[in-house]
C-alpha positions, 0 to 999 in steps of 0.5 A: 283477873283469873290468876288462880289455879285451874279448878277441875270441872270433872263433869265438863271433862267427862261430857263424852265417854271416858274411853273416847273423850279428848279434853282441851283446856285453853290457857291465855297468858298475858303480860304488858311487856312482850319481852317478859312474856316471850321469855316466860313462854320460852321457859315454859315450853323448854321445861317440857318433853318434845315428841318426834312431831314437835309437840310439847307435853309431859305425863299424858298431856300435850300443849299446843300453842295457838300462834294465830290467836296470840299476840306480843302481849298475849299467848294462848295455849290449848292443854290437851289430854284424852282417854281414861286418864284425861282428867288427871293428866289435864289437871296435872298440865294445868297445875304445871302451867300455873306453877310456872307462870304464877311466879312471874310478876305481872302475868295474868292467867285465864282458863277456858274449858273447850268442848270435849271431842271424840278422838280423830277417826283413823282411816281403815287399813 
C-alpha cells in the first residue's frame, strides 16, 4: 500500500534538459466501493480549473484522466508539468491530490514516475 504523499525524485524529473522536460507522474486511486470512488474523483476534478480544451489543472500542472486504463474501483490519472518550473508544479499537483484523496476512508493511492519526454514539436509556420 502506498497511501503516502509523493516524495519528489528530482533526478527523475530532470532526466532531460530543464527547458524541454515534460514530466508525468501517474496516480492510481482505488476504493472497494465504486460510488465512493466516483464521488471522490468528481470532487477532485471539480476543485481544479478547466481550460478551454477541457483540461483540468492548477498552478502549472495538469491532470489527464486515463479513462481507458481505469475501472469502477480504480481511477488512473497522469499529473503533467513541463518547463523550468516542472518539478515545483508537479510536486504541487501531487500534494494537492494527496490532500484531497487521503482524507477518504478506504482510498489507496499509488504513485508511478513515467519517463520524461521532450515537449511535442510544433509544425513550422
